[in-house]
N, C-alpha and C positions, 0 to 999 in steps of 0.2 A: 370444227366450226364451218358453217356453210358460207359461201359467197352469195351476196344478195344482188349485187349489180356491178356491171363493168361499163365504164364510160371512157370514151376517147374523143379528143377535140382536135380538129384540123389535121386529121390523118391524111398523109400525102399532100398536105397543104390544101385539102378540099373538104373532107368529110367530118361531120360530127355524128358519133354513134352512141346510143345508150342501150345496153342490153341487160334488162332485169332477168334474173334466173327464176324459172318456175319452181314453185314449192313442191310440185309432184316429181321433181328430180330430173326431168328431161326438158332441155331448151334447144330449139332449132333456130339457127340464124340463116337467113337466105337473102339473096339479092343478086344483082347483075355481077358479071366478072369485073374485077378491078375495084370493088367497093371495100375490100380489106377483110373479108371473112377469114381466110387462112392466116393472114398477118396477125389478126387479133388473137387467134388461138395460139400462135407461136409466141407472141408477146406475153400472154398470160402464163404459158408454160415456162418461159424464160425467167419471168419476174419471180414466180414462186420457187424456182430452183436456183435463183441467184446466178443465172447465166444470161448476160445482158446483150448478146449479139443482136437479136432481132430488135431490141429496144434501141441500141446504139445506131443501127443502120437504117431504121425506119423514120421517115419524117412525120412528126406530130408535135403538138404543143403540150398536151396533158393526157396521161393515161392513169385511170383511177380504178382500183379494185376495192369495193365496199363490202364489209362483212355484216352478217345479220345482227351482231351485238353492238354495232356502231363503230367498230374499228375500221380502219381503211389504210391503204397504201397508195400514195399519189406520186406519179413519176412525171417530171417535167424536163424539157430539154432547152438548150440555148436557142435563141432566134437565128444564130449564125448557121447557115446550111452545112458548112464543113465542120462545125463543132459538134462532136458526138458525146460531149460531157453529159452525164445523167445526174439529175438532182432528185432526191426522194424526200417527201414529207410523209410521215405516217403517224397514226394515232391508235392507241389501244382503247379509245373511248374517253380519254381525258385530254391532256394537252397535246398540241401538235409538235412533233419532233422533226428536225431537219437532219438530213444525212446525205453525203455525197460519196458514193463508192469509188475507190481507186480502181479504174479499169485499164490500167496500163500494164502490159506484160513485156518484160525484156528477157532474153535468154539467161542473163545472169540472175534474174529474180526467181526463176523456176526451180523448184526443189529437186529436180532430176534433170539429167542432160537432155537438151532439146533434141539431140540426135535420136533419142529413144522414141520420139514421135513417129519416125518412119517404121519402127517395129510395131508400136501399139496400134497405129491406125493405118491399115494396109491400103485403104482407098485414097490416101494422100501421097503425093509425090513432091519431094522437096524442090523448090525453085531456087532459093538461096537461104541465107542464115535465118531470116525472119519470115519467110513466106513459103506457102505450100499450095500446090495445085490439087484441087479435088477432082479425081478422075470421073466419078459419076455425074457431077454437075458442070464441070469445066470452070468453076469459080476459083479465084485466087484468094487464099485466106492468110491473114496475119497471124502471128503467134497468139495474140489476144483472141482472135476469132476461133482458132483451133482449141484453145483452152476452154472457151465457153461452149462451143458446139459439141465437143467430144469429151466434156468433163467427166462423164460417167465412166470413161475407160481409164482415167488416170487415178493414181493414189489420191485419197481424199485431201491430204495436206497439200497436194500440188495445185489444186484448183480452187481452194477455198478463198472467198473474198471476205475481207474483214467487214463484218456488219455488227451493229449493236445486238446484244443478246435478246432484247425484247422484240426486235424486228425479226430475228431468226425464229423465235418462239411463235410469233404471229404467223409467219410463213409455214411453219411446221404443223400448224393446225389444219392445213389443207394440203393433201398430197395430190400432185398433178401428174397425169399420165397422158401423153399425146399419141394418137394413132394417126400418122401422117399419110399422105398420098403415096409416098415411097415405101410402102410397107411390105412388099414382097421380097426385097433383097435384104440379106442379112450379112453384114460385113464383119461381125465379131469373130466368126469361126473361119479363119483362113489359114492354110498350112504355113507354118513358120518359115519354110524355105522360100516363099515368095513374098513375104511381108516386106514392105518398103520398095518393092519392085513394080514398075509399070509394065504389066503384061496385057497387051491389047486383047479385048474380048475374053478376059479371064472370067470363067463362070462362077461368080461369087455365090456362096451357098444361099439357097432359097430359105425364106423364113419358115415355110411349111416343114421342110426337113429339119431345120434347127429346132423348131418347137416340138416336133415329134420326139427328138432326142431329149429335150428338156422334160417332157411329160414322163418319159420312161424313167428318167433320173428322179423325178418327184415321186413316182410310184415306188421306186426302189428305196427311197428314203423312208416312206411311210411303212413299207414292209419291214425294214430294219427296226423302225420304232415299235411296230407291232410285235416283232420277234423278241425284242428286249423286254417289253412289258409282259409277254407270255412267259418268258423264263422267270421273271420276277414273281409273277402270280403262281406259277407252277411250284416254285421252290417253297412258297409260303402256304400252299394249299393245305397240307396236313395241319399246320398250326391254326389256320383260320377255321378249319372244321371243328377243332377242339374249343377254340376261343371265340366262336362266332357270337357277336353281340350287336353289331351295327347293321347286319343284313336281315331283312325281313324273311321269316320262314314262310314258304309258299304252300298253298293247299294243292291237292292233286290236280284240280281243275286249272289252277294258275300255272302249275308246272307244264301241263299239256299246252296251254296257250302260249307260254313263253318259249318253249322249245319250237313250236310251229313258227312263231314270229322270227326267231333266230335263224331258222332254216330259210325263210323267205328273204331275210337280209343277206345271208350268204349267197343265195341265188342272184340277187341284185348286184352284189359285189363281183361275182363271177362274170356277169353280163357287162360290167364296167371294166373288166380286164384287171381287176385288183386281186382276185384270187384265182387259183388254178381250178379248172373243171375237174370234179371228182365225183365218185359215186355217192349218192345220197346215203348217209348213215343214219338209220332210224334208231334212236335211243329208246329202248323199251322202258315203259313206265309201269311198274307193277300195279295190279288192281287194288291192292291194299298197301299203303305206304306208311311205314312206321316213322316216328319222329327223327331217327338217325338218318334214314334215307332221304326224308324231306330236307334235312340239313345239308346233305351232300348235294342234292339237286339245286338247292337255293344258292349255295356258294358257287357251284359250277356255272349256273346261269348268269350270276352276277359277273363272274370272271369273263365269260364269253362276251357279254355286253361291253365290258371295258375293252377287250381285245378288238372287237369289230368297230367299236365307237371311234377308234383312231381314224377310220376311213370315212366317217360321216360327211365331212365338208367336201373332201375330194371326190367322193362318189356322187354327191349331189351335183357337183359341177360337171363331171364327166357325163352323167346321165343327161343333163340338159344340153350339153355340147353335142352329144351324139343324136339326140332327138331332133335338134334344129338342123344339123348338117344333113342327116339322112332324110328329113322331110323335104329337103330341096334337091338332093341328088337324084338323078335319073340314070338307070342302068348301071349304077355302081353303089357301093355301100362302104361306110367307114365304121371301123371298130377300133378298140384300144387294146393293146397288148402290153403287159408289164415289161416285156423284153424289148419290144420295138417301138412302143409309143403308138403312133397312128398306123393303122393297117387299112389299106384300100383294096377292094376287090370289085371286079366287074360282075355283070349279071350271071356269068357262068362260074363264078367263084375263083377266077384267075386273079392272082396278086397284081396290083398296079403300083408303079412308082409314083411318089408325090409329084415328080416332074411331069407326069402324064396328065395331071389335072389341068383343066382350063384355067385361064387367069381369073375368071369369075369365081370358080370354086376355090381357088387359092385365096383370093381376097376374103371370101366368106369365112374360111377356116382361120385365117390370120386375125381378122377382126374379132371373131368370137373367142379365139384362144386368148388374145390379149385382155379382153373384157373379163373373162372368167378366171384366168390363171396368173396374170401378170400384174394385177393391180391390188392395192390394199383396200380393205373395207373403208367406206366413208371418204373415198378419193373423189376428185373431180376428173372426169375423163373427157378429153378433147378429141373429137373425131372429125377428121377433114375428109369431105366428099366420100361418105360411105357407099355411094352408088357406083363407084368405079367398077366397070366390067360386069355389073350385076344385071341380069334379065329383069324386065319390068315386074314380073311376078315376085321375084326375090326382093326388089325394092319395096313393093307394097307390103310385104310381110316383115320387113326389117324392123320397123318401129314396134310392133307387138312383141317381137323377139327381144328387142332391147328392153322393153318394160319387164319381161320375165327376168332378164339378167339383173336389172337394177333392183328388183325386189329381192333376189337371192343374195346379192353382194352389197347392198346398201350404198349405191353409187349416185353421184350427181353427174349428169352427162350434158355437155355442151357440144353441139354438133353443127357443122357448117355444110350446107348442101345447095346444089342447084336443082335438085330433082323434086318436082311436085309429087311424084310417085312415092318417094320416101316419106314425104309429109302425109300423103293420102288425104284423109279427112281430119287430121289433127292440127288444124291451123291454130287451135287454141294454145299450142305449144310453141308457136313460132314468134320470132322477132325479125321484122324486115329491116334491112339496112337500106336507108333511103339516100336521096340525092345530096346536093352540094351544101356545104356550110356557108358558102358565099355566093 
């Protein structure tokens, strides 16, 4: 289900904002610093994931997410500035239902020892029994803050907030994924021997390196899936030759055409790093083909289509990923290897480390990777300041690239930016956050 509109009143005690989402799947919000662009993205992400930190800690009167079928979720807060109690009204299109989530967390109520937080979240340093210092930001978090902000790293039962089933179902119709401004650091992969220890200037893993490893693992999984299918088809090949009934028997011309198409597909998969480079094997097709031979070719071609079809979605994403990245790179090139993931080379063919890329290049790769490989179809993607570290030319081309990705992956995108170059000439996609409510 799509979100139709987001509204918030008295944000920071000042602003009223209404953000209708465009039906062509990309909406851009812009406005001066301090008007709440990033805050709205974080609040929406938190609400849909039932992590209420941004909602609890942000001053506002009412925050409402309306869906295209008439359903909505409305969040209100107490008038008392120090009271962070959250009240929810929601509707599935019928009656209005009230709900107040219990957002208090005590060490005794957590389903695992709170001491484990030091191991699970290496960027946090314990202050006392109920508080932690966040090394990257310098903020002090309560146990409730930690549970909400880092809930994706805990066992599911440890962070679940009791909510009505119909509210959960409504939220589950929209998968949210946020791409924040702090997207180049990746804290999940930290050596166990330093977890929970504050090591000044520790070089936390870069997202580019982490995503490179993730892509290699994804390719390995697909290769294993393909190998399993190949073994199954190969075992049944003789039986299917004898009992062929569901496979259309091809003519000589169709056999030539199908074999040529399959070789082109293999070539594309090799370029995407999904198959090894190998010598082209030309399968001879006799000038005269008897029915038995046509039967063999028909079953063989159908099997190869199934084996290679496993890679269709992944190869399309890798192809677009490489096309966009290499169209922007100067004096270097990116390719994909099933063993290494990302492979970077300079204009002389020398291998480059991901850490040698500029911050702009890293931002480009991280945003594209998250959009293509880390989100579910039909999700809403929240992108905060996509222009960070990007050259003006890259900013101008960002929106057309985003439209390509949205078409491929069926995404709704809500983006916050300061950059007129990101918007370029597409002011029809924009919503301006304007001045005071009072």
